[in-house]
N, C-alpha and C positions, 0 to 999 in steps of 0.2 A: 146260275149258281158259279161262282167262282172258286179254284182251289187255290189257298193262300198259304204260303210257308212263311211262318214269323221265326228268325234266328233271335234267341234271349225271348222266348216267350213266355218264361217263367217269372221272370223279372218285374220290376215296378211298373215299367211302362208296356211290356211286352205282355202282362196280363191283363191289362185295361183293355191294351189292343185286340189280343183273343176274344176276351168276351162281346166288346162292340161288333166285330166284323163276323162272328158267329150268330151275333144277334141280328146283323145283318142278312143274314141265310147264306152263309157262304161255308165253305169245308175248309177248315183249319187244320194245319199241319206245324203243331209247334216245336221246334227247337231247341232244346237248353241241355246244358252238363249241372246246372244248379250250383253253379259257382258264385254268382249272389242272386239269382233267382229262387225261389223257393215253391215246391209242388202244392202248398198249401195256398199259394196264390191263384191257383187255378182248380182247386180241387171241386168248385160247384160245377164244373164243365167237363170234369174228366168223362162221365157219363153220356155225354152228348154223342151221339151218333155221327155226328159232322163235326167230331172234335179227335184228332190223334197226335197222343204227346209220344215225342223222339226223343229219346235220352241222347244226348251225341254232342260232342265238341266240334265246333265249326272248323278247329284248326287243322281236322280231319276230314279228306273228301265227304260229301256225302252222298251216298248210293239209294237216291230217293226216286223210285219208278214212276211218282204219281206225274200227270199231265198239270203243271204248275203253272197258272198263270200270274201270279203276283209275288213275289219276295220282298219281306220286309228285314231289314240286317239291323238289330238293335243287339246285338251282343258283343257285349264288351262292358267288363268293369268301370263304373263312370264314377266313382266318387274316389278322391285320393286314398282313404284309407284302404282300399282296395285295390288300387292299381300303382300304389309306390312299394320301395323295398322289394321283397322277396317275387312279388307279383308283376315286376315292371316289364320284364322279356316275355312273360306269359301276356301281357295287354298289349305290349308290340303285334307279338305273333296273330293274336287275336284278330287285332285292327287290319293287318296285312295279309297274313295267310289264310285269315278266316273270310275276309273279304274277297279274294283271289275263289277261294273255293265256292262263294256264293255265286260270283259274275259267273264262273264258268258253270254253274247248276241253271242259272238264267240262261246264258248262251245256249246250251242243250235243251232247254224248253221254249225256247223263244218267250220267256217271260219277262216282264216288266219289274226291275227290280229299286227300292228306293232305301238308299243309306243313309241311318241316323248318325250325321256326323253332330258337331258341337260347337258351342260359341269359345271353347278353350282355343279353336284353331286360331283365333286373333291373340290369345296372349296378352301381354299386358297393352293394352290398346292404347295407340297415339291418336286415334280418331272415337270420338264419342258424340251420339251414340254410335255403335258400331252398323257399318253398312257391308252388304253383300261383296262390293267390289276391294274392300279392304283388304289387304293380302297378311295382315296381322304383324305381330314383332313377339314372336316364340324363342324362346332359349332352348336350343335343340340339343343340348347337353344337360338339363337340369332334371330335377328331380321328378317334374311334371311331363317332360319331355315323352316319355313312353304314350302318355296319353295323347297329348297334343299333335306329338309329330305321326302318331300312329294313325290319326285321325283325317291330318292333313295326307299322308300317303294313301289312306282308303278314298280319299275323294278325287285324287290322280289317276289312280286305278280306273276308278267308275269312268272317269271321261275318256281315258284309253281305250276300254272296251265301248264306249259311246263311237270315238272316233273310228277304231280298227274295225269294229265286227256291227257296228250301229244297233247297238243294244239299247234297248229303251230304259233309260237311268233317270231318276229322280234323286236328288238331294238336299235333306233338311237339315239345318243348324240351330239344334236344341239349345234353349236359352234355360237357365233355373227352372225345375218345375219340381212340383209337391204334389202331393195327396196320398189318399189312403193306399196300404199296401208298398209303402218304403219299407224297406228292414228296419227294425227298431236297431239295430247294429250298422247303418248304411253309412254314418259319419259325413252327413251332408248337414249343412246348418240347420235345416228348418226342424229335421227329425233330431239331430241333437238337441237342439233348444227345447223342443217340446217334451223329449225323454227326460233331460234334467230338470226341468221344469214339475213334471208329474213325480219324481222322486226326490222334489225338494233339495236339489242340489244347486250350487252355484252354476248360473248360466255363463258357460267360458266365451269369449270375445277374443279371437286373436288380432292383434292390433288394438287402436284405440275406439274402433267401432265407425269410424267413418267409411270404410271401404263401403261401396254402392253393389246391390244386385237386383235384380226384378225377378220377381216370382211368379210362373203362371201355372195355374192348376191343372191338374191333369187331362180332365174332361177336355180342357179347350186345345191342349195341345194334341191327343188323340184325333179330335174332330180337325184340324189342320192338317195333321199327316194324311188321313186317309183321303182330304180332298188333293192334297200334293200327288199322291199316290195316282188320282185319277183324272189328273189336270190333263191338259191337251199335249198331245207327244212331244211337242215341240220345246214345251217348258220344262228344262231339265234341273233348274235351281244352279247352284244352291239358291236357299232362302230360308231367311231367319224367320225362326218361329218361336214366339215367347211372349212375354209380357212387357209393354215398354215402362209402365209404372216402376220407378225406381225406388228403393227404400235405401237407407244405410243399415247396416248392421245391428246397430245400435236400436235404430227403431224397431227392426225386427224383435229383437231382444224385449224390448219393452212392451209389445203388443202379446205376445205368447206369456210373458210374466200376467199381466192382466186377463188373458184368457182362461189360462190354466188356474187361475187365482190360487197362485204359491206364494211363499215367503222367500222364495229364491234371489239371491244377488247375483250381480253381475259382476264377474272378474275377468281379468284381462291377461292375455298370454302373449308370448313373443310370436311375430307373424311367421307363418310359414314360407319359404323360399318359393318363390316366381308367383307368389297368390296374386292374380290381378287384383289393382286398387278400383276397377269400375266394370261392370258389366251391364250393359244395357242394349237392346236389340232397336236398330232401324226394323220396322214391319211393314215401310209403305209396298216393298213388293209383294209379300204374302197379303196385304190389305187389296192390292190392286190385282192381282192373278188369281187369288183365289176366293177373293169376296171375304176375306175373314181377319178377324179382329176378337182378341180374347173378352169374352163378357163375366166370367168368376172375379170379382173384385179378391183383394188380399184378406180381407176380415172375412169373407164367406167360406174361403178355401181354407183360411187357419181353424176356423170352427169345425169342418167337416173333418179335417185330417186328425185334431185334439181328439174327437169323437171317435176316430177310429182306434187310435191308439189306447183310448180310454176303455173302449168294449174289448181289445185287443187283451188287455191284461185282467178286467172284469170276466168277461164270457170263457176266455179261454184258457184261464190258466196261467198266461205267461207272467213269468217271474223276472220284474228289471233286475 
């Protein structure tokens, strides 16, 4: 049995990872300050004797005395709604100071540590699909820079600890992911469109709908993260993880309108600043080194996600 610390463990991805690793008979230490995470996401496992929840902000050093084998760093606001504006400095602190604190904890415990990085480190890409060797095209002073550059700096810190302290590191670059336990007010495109559809409101598209994204269902993403964590020591990454099937935002909106069976119409709004026009991963490295490719197609994943939001409303009395 491994002792595994998950920073950001009550969030969308962190709660799925916590449950999966607990089910695989590990001891889980879930660390989160619930800034964007929800204690309800882990309610079903709170009483498990091999699960411990620690309410803590990783901007502050972690005083955890367990013999930790692995650390997953998923702690960071991950949607523009949560990391822009008044939370921008906090987001940079979480990415940089938080990573430093977790790296120090990994060093003390001689633990392997995985950084959940992001496709946003590529910025407005001049290479398509994006490959890991592409260094990106990021605006370092834009409204998204707190997240983009924060994650880029975190990757740099991970490799410095790898080179200077021989720390075992793993880095994954996550592309758009969706599924149950997304926040209703998450602000990301899949949850936005589903909630708008369920409310019968206009589906709001920024721009003309021609921007593209690739959408990976959460179960596929959790599987490859675990494979990456347990891969051969010499394979540090970074490695792209996501679904390479590319859709326009307009196509996504039409799919959700049909599946929700709503009378919602599509409304177009101005583009936000520095919003990438294309986002699609080249996952050749993940396929070759981790023997992984996603298996859940968008239609199936959307059905499961819509069902989750419907149940949240009907069974838990959630008010839209």
